[in-house]
C-alpha positions in Angstrom: -19.9 -27.0 -13.0 -16.1 -26.2 -13.1 -15.1 -22.4 -13.6 -12.0 -21.6 -15.7 -9.3 -19.6 -13.5 -7.3 -16.9 -15.3 -4.4 -14.6 -14.2 -4.7 -11.0 -15.2 -1.5 -9.6 -16.5 -0.4 -8.1 -13.0 -1.1 -11.1 -11.2 0.6 -13.4 -13.7 3.9 -11.3 -13.1 3.1 -11.4 -9.4 2.8 -15.2 -9.5 6.2 -15.6 -11.1 7.9 -13.6 -8.4 6.6 -15.6 -5.7 8.6 -18.3 -3.8 7.8 -21.9 -4.7 5.8 -22.7 -1.7 3.6 -19.7 -2.2 3.2 -20.8 -5.8 2.1 -24.3 -4.8 -0.2 -22.9 -2.2 -1.9 -20.6 -4.7 -2.2 -23.4 -7.3 -4.1 -25.4 -4.7 -6.4 -22.5 -4.0 -7.0 -21.9 -7.7 -8.0 -25.4 -8.2 -10.5 -25.2 -5.3 -11.9 -21.9 -6.5 -12.4 -23.6 -10.0 -14.6 -26.2 -8.3 -16.2 -23.9 -5.7 -15.5 -20.2 -6.6 -17.9 -18.8 -3.9 -16.5 -21.0 -1.0 -13.8 -19.7 1.4 -13.7 -16.1 -0.3 -15.1 -12.8 1.4 -16.4 -9.9 -0.4 -13.8 -7.1 -0.9 -14.6 -3.9 0.8 -16.9 -1.9 0.5 -18.6 -5.0 -0.5 -20.9 -3.4 -3.0 -20.2 -6.0 -5.7 -20.1 -9.6 -4.4 -18.3 -10.7 -7.5 -15.1 -9.1 -6.3 -13.7 -11.4 -3.6 -10.4 -12.1 -1.6 -9.0 -15.5 -0.2 -6.3 -16.2 2.3 -3.9 -19.0 1.3 -0.5 -20.4 2.3 -1.3 -20.7 5.9 -2.2 -17.0 6.0 0.8 -15.7 4.3 -1.0 -14.9 1.1 -3.9 -12.8 0.0 -5.6 -13.4 -3.4 -7.9 -10.8 -5.0 -10.4 -12.3 -7.6 -13.4 -11.5 -9.6 -15.9 -14.3 -10.0 -18.1 -14.0 -13.4 -20.8 -16.7 -13.1 -22.0 -16.0 -16.8 -18.6 -16.8 -18.1 -17.9 -19.3 -15.5 -14.6 -17.5 -15.0 -12.4 -16.7 -11.8 -10.1 -13.9 -12.7 -7.2 -13.5 -10.2 -6.2 -9.9 -10.3 -3.9 -9.4 -7.3 -1.6 -11.5 -5.1 0.1 -10.5 -2.0 2.5 -12.7 -0.1 4.1 -11.7 3.1 6.8 -13.5 4.8 
């Protein structure tokens, strides 16, 4: 099963402000999340809702916050942080 990956409005703006290598790394992670939305991600604190997750990307420079909706088969990216 392949999930759709969508950017929330704020995350879409963040994506366009990223350096090229960060965008490339994020696209690679998004493709992985579409195939395996529960692998390589951790539950966001306080951990009450396991649908809210985050993943590290770009050799540890990036942090991605997502919501996984199994019913809609949708991974929604809602926050992107890139540190260099």
